[in-house]
C-alpha positions as CSV (number, residue, x, y, z in Angstrom):
1,M,215.8,-162.4,5.9
2,I,214.2,-165.9,5.6
3,L,217.6,-167.5,6.1
4,I,218.2,-165.5,9.3
5,F,214.8,-166.5,10.6
6,L,215.4,-170.2,9.9
7,V,218.8,-170.0,11.7
8,V,217.3,-168.4,14.7
9,F,214.4,-170.8,14.7
10,L,216.6,-173.9,14.5
11,H,218.9,-172.5,17.2
12,D,215.9,-172.1,19.5
13,V,214.6,-175.5,18.7
14,L,217.9,-177.3,19.2
15,A,218.7,-175.4,22.4
16,A,218.1,-177.1,25.7
17,E,214.5,-176.5,26.7
18,E,212.9,-177.4,30.0
19,I,209.1,-177.4,30.3
20,L,207.9,-177.0,33.9
21,R,204.2,-177.6,34.8
22,D,202.2,-177.5,37.9
23,R,205.0,-176.6,40.2
24,S,204.8,-173.7,42.7
25,D,208.5,-173.3,43.6
26,I,211.2,-173.6,40.9
27,K,214.9,-172.7,40.9
28,V,216.4,-171.5,37.7
29,K,220.2,-171.4,37.1
30,T,222.5,-170.7,34.2
31,P,224.7,-173.6,33.0
32,N,227.7,-174.4,35.3
33,Y,226.4,-172.0,38.0
34,P,228.0,-170.8,40.3
35,D,230.9,-171.2,37.8
36,N,231.0,-169.1,34.7
37,Y,228.5,-170.0,32.0
38,P,230.0,-171.3,28.7
39,H,230.3,-169.3,25.5
40,N,227.6,-169.4,22.8
41,S,225.1,-171.2,25.0
42,T,221.3,-171.1,25.1
43,K,218.9,-172.4,27.7
44,I,215.1,-172.1,27.7
45,W,212.6,-172.7,30.5
46,R,208.9,-172.8,29.8
47,F,206.4,-172.4,32.6
48,K,202.8,-173.5,32.1
49,H,199.9,-173.7,34.4
50,N,196.1,-173.8,34.0
51,Y,195.5,-170.7,36.1
52,G,197.3,-168.0,38.1
53,V,200.4,-166.0,37.6
54,W,204.2,-166.4,37.8
55,S,206.6,-164.3,39.9
56,V,210.4,-164.3,39.0
57,S,212.7,-163.2,41.9
58,I,216.5,-162.8,41.8
59,D,218.8,-164.5,44.2
60,K,222.0,-163.8,42.2
61,F,222.3,-162.0,38.8
62,F,225.7,-161.5,37.0
63,L,225.6,-161.3,33.2
64,E,227.8,-159.4,30.7
65,N,226.5,-155.8,30.4
66,S,225.9,-154.4,26.9
67,L,223.8,-151.9,25.1
68,D,220.2,-153.1,24.8
69,C,221.4,-156.4,26.2
70,R,222.6,-157.5,22.8
71,K,225.3,-159.9,24.1
72,D,224.6,-162.1,27.1
73,F,221.0,-161.7,28.4
74,L,218.0,-163.2,30.1
75,E,214.8,-162.7,28.1
76,I,211.3,-163.2,29.6
77,M,208.5,-163.7,27.0
78,E,204.8,-163.8,27.6
79,N,202.2,-163.8,24.8
80,R,203.6,-161.4,22.3
81,T,205.7,-159.3,24.7
82,S,209.2,-159.8,25.9
83,V,211.8,-158.0,28.1
84,K,215.5,-158.5,28.3
85,F,217.8,-158.2,31.4
86,C,221.6,-158.1,31.6
87,G,224.4,-156.7,33.7
88,T,224.4,-157.0,37.5
89,K,221.2,-156.8,39.5
90,T,220.4,-156.9,43.2
91,S,218.2,-159.6,44.8
92,G,214.5,-159.0,44.8
93,S,211.5,-159.2,42.5
94,L,212.3,-159.2,38.7
95,Y,209.1,-159.9,36.8
96,T,205.5,-160.8,37.4
97,S,203.5,-162.4,34.6
98,K,199.9,-161.5,33.6
99,G,198.9,-165.0,32.8
100,P,199.6,-168.7,33.6
101,E,202.4,-169.2,31.0
102,I,205.8,-167.6,30.5
103,L,209.1,-168.4,28.9
104,L,212.6,-167.7,30.1
105,K,215.5,-167.7,27.7
106,F,219.2,-167.4,28.5
107,S,221.7,-166.7,25.7
108,S,225.4,-165.9,25.7
109,D,227.8,-164.9,23.0
110,G,231.5,-165.7,22.5
111,S,233.0,-162.7,24.3
112,M,232.9,-162.4,28.1
113,Q,231.8,-164.9,30.7
114,Q,230.2,-164.3,34.1
115,M,228.8,-166.3,37.0
116,G,225.3,-166.1,35.6
117,F,222.1,-166.0,37.6
118,H,220.1,-167.9,40.2
119,L,216.4,-167.2,40.0
120,E,213.3,-168.4,41.9
121,V,210.1,-168.8,40.0
122,L,206.9,-169.0,42.1
123,H,203.3,-169.7,41.0
124,F,200.4,-167.8,42.7
125,V,196.7,-167.9,42.2
126,T,196.4,-164.0,42.2
127,E,198.8,-161.1,42.3
128,G,197.6,-160.4,45.8
129,D,199.1,-163.6,46.9
130,I,202.4,-162.5,45.5
131,E,202.4,-159.3,47.6
132,K,201.4,-161.3,50.7
133,T,204.2,-163.9,50.2
134,I,206.8,-161.2,49.6
135,N,205.8,-159.4,52.8
136,D,206.0,-162.6,54.7
137,R,209.4,-163.3,53.3
138,E,210.6,-159.8,54.2
139,R,209.4,-160.3,57.7
140,K,211.2,-163.6,58.0
141,R,214.4,-162.1,56.5
142,A,214.2,-159.2,59.0
143,A,213.7,-161.7,61.9
144,R,216.7,-163.8,60.7
145,A,218.7,-160.6,60.4
146,N,217.8,-159.6,64.0
147,V,218.7,-163.1,65.2
148,T,222.0,-162.8,63.4
149,K,222.7,-159.4,64.9
150,Y,221.8,-160.8,68.4
151,V,224.1,-163.8,68.0
152,E,226.9,-161.6,66.7
153,G,226.5,-159.3,69.6
154,K,226.6,-162.2,72.1
155,L,229.7,-163.5,70.3
156,T,231.3,-160.1,70.5
157,D,230.6,-159.8,74.2
158,S,232.0,-163.3,74.8
159,V,235.2,-162.4,72.9
160,L,235.6,-159.3,74.9
161,F,235.1,-161.2,78.1
162,L,237.6,-163.9,77.2
163,T,240.1,-161.2,76.1
164,L,239.7,-159.4,79.4
165,V,240.1,-162.6,81.4
166,S,243.2,-163.5,79.3
167,L,244.7,-160.1,80.0
168,L,244.0,-160.4,83.7
169,G,245.6,-163.9,83.8
170,L,248.6,-162.6,82.0
171,A,249.0,-159.7,84.4
172,L,248.7,-162.1,87.4
173,V,251.3,-164.5,86.0
174,S,253.6,-161.5,85.3
175,L,253.2,-160.3,88.9
176,I,254.0,-163.8,90.3
177,L,257.1,-164.1,88.1
178,L,258.2,-160.6,89.2
179,I,257.8,-161.6,92.9
180,V,259.8,-164.8,92.4
181,Y,262.5,-162.9,90.6
182,Y,262.7,-160.4,93.4
183,I,263.0,-163.2,96.1
184,V,265.7,-165.0,94.1
185,N,267.8,-161.8,93.8
186,I,267.5,-161.2,97.6
187,N,268.6,-164.7,98.4
188,R,271.6,-164.3,96.0
189,K,272.6,-161.0,97.7
190,N,272.4,-162.6,101.1
191,R,274.5,-165.5,100.0
192,R,277.1,-163.2,98.6
193,Q,277.3,-161.1,101.8
194,N,277.6,-164.3,103.9
195,S,280.4,-165.6,101.7
196,N,282.3,-162.3,101.9
197,Y,281.9,-162.2,105.7
198,N,283.3,-165.7,106.0
199,R,286.3,-164.9,103.8
200,N,287.1,-161.8,105.9
201,V,287.0,-163.8,109.1
202,V,289.3,-166.5,107.7
203,F,291.9,-163.9,106.6
204,Q,291.8,-161.8,109.8
205,T,292.3,-164.7,112.3
206,P,296.0,-165.4,111.5
207,I,296.8,-161.7,111.8
208,I,295.2,-161.5,115.2
209,A,297.1,-164.6,116.4
210,T,300.4,-163.1,115.1
211,K,299.7,-159.9,116.9
212,S,298.9,-161.7,120.2
213,R,302.1,-163.8,119.9
214,R,304.2,-160.6,119.4
215,Y,302.5,-159.0,122.3
216,S,303.2,-161.9,124.6
217,K,306.8,-162.1,123.5
218,S,307.3,-158.4,124.2
219,N,305.7,-158.7,127.6
220,S,308.0,-161.7,128.5
221,R,311.0,-159.7,127.5
222,E,310.0,-156.7,129.6
223,D,309.4,-159.0,132.6
224,S,312.8,-160.6,132.2
225,K,314.5,-157.2,132.1
226,A,312.7,-156.0,135.1
227,E,313.8,-159.1,137.1
228,A,317.4,-158.5,135.9
229,N,317.3,-154.9,137.1
230,R,316.0,-156.0,140.5
231,D,318.9,-158.5,140.8
232,N,321.5,-155.9,139.8
233,R,320.3,-153.2,142.2
234,T,322.8,-152.3,145.1
235,P,321.4,-153.4,148.4
236,T,320.7,-150.5,150.8
237,R,322.9,-150.2,153.8
238,Y,321.6,-149.1,157.1
239,V,324.0,-147.4,159.6
């Protein structure tokens, strides 16, 4: 039993310890955060002040979950009391001290690794100041959320407007291309009709000329026959 006590005592003494005094806003992170914390590591933060209380709030909290937090854990100690935390927790208030001195201890074993935690430790004169500060922060967060929603809404409207303008532009371009295509096809048809008409005229002209020559020859023959008949007629005798 004494040997176990000495081992634990030496482990805590040799572990990295950070003493923080007279500071009102402190960020606490696990080793290597936001990367996974190492195996078998220990980190201690000791907060001291002459008066007031401490408030521990969570920004991110991801530790290995285990029964009674026997593996990886965050332990907060004050006077002769302590409380352990492990697993995954949402952002918000985690612990409020009763006096001006607390100790935070992080410990990991050799099994699973996680991202770790990112905490904010604030010092207040009284517990009433804590509630007031938390309410102010909640109002600021709500205001930022409303601004974010407003900006996102404006961006959404802008995207919809740009999309509508793009569709209208695309429709207009398509209509112009369709009109140009229609005009080009009409011109092609007209050219084809004109070329066919010219070909027909060229081919029909010799035929008409041949027919006219034949007609003139036949007429000349008939005229010559008529003259021969007139010459061969017997003259009429008058008594």
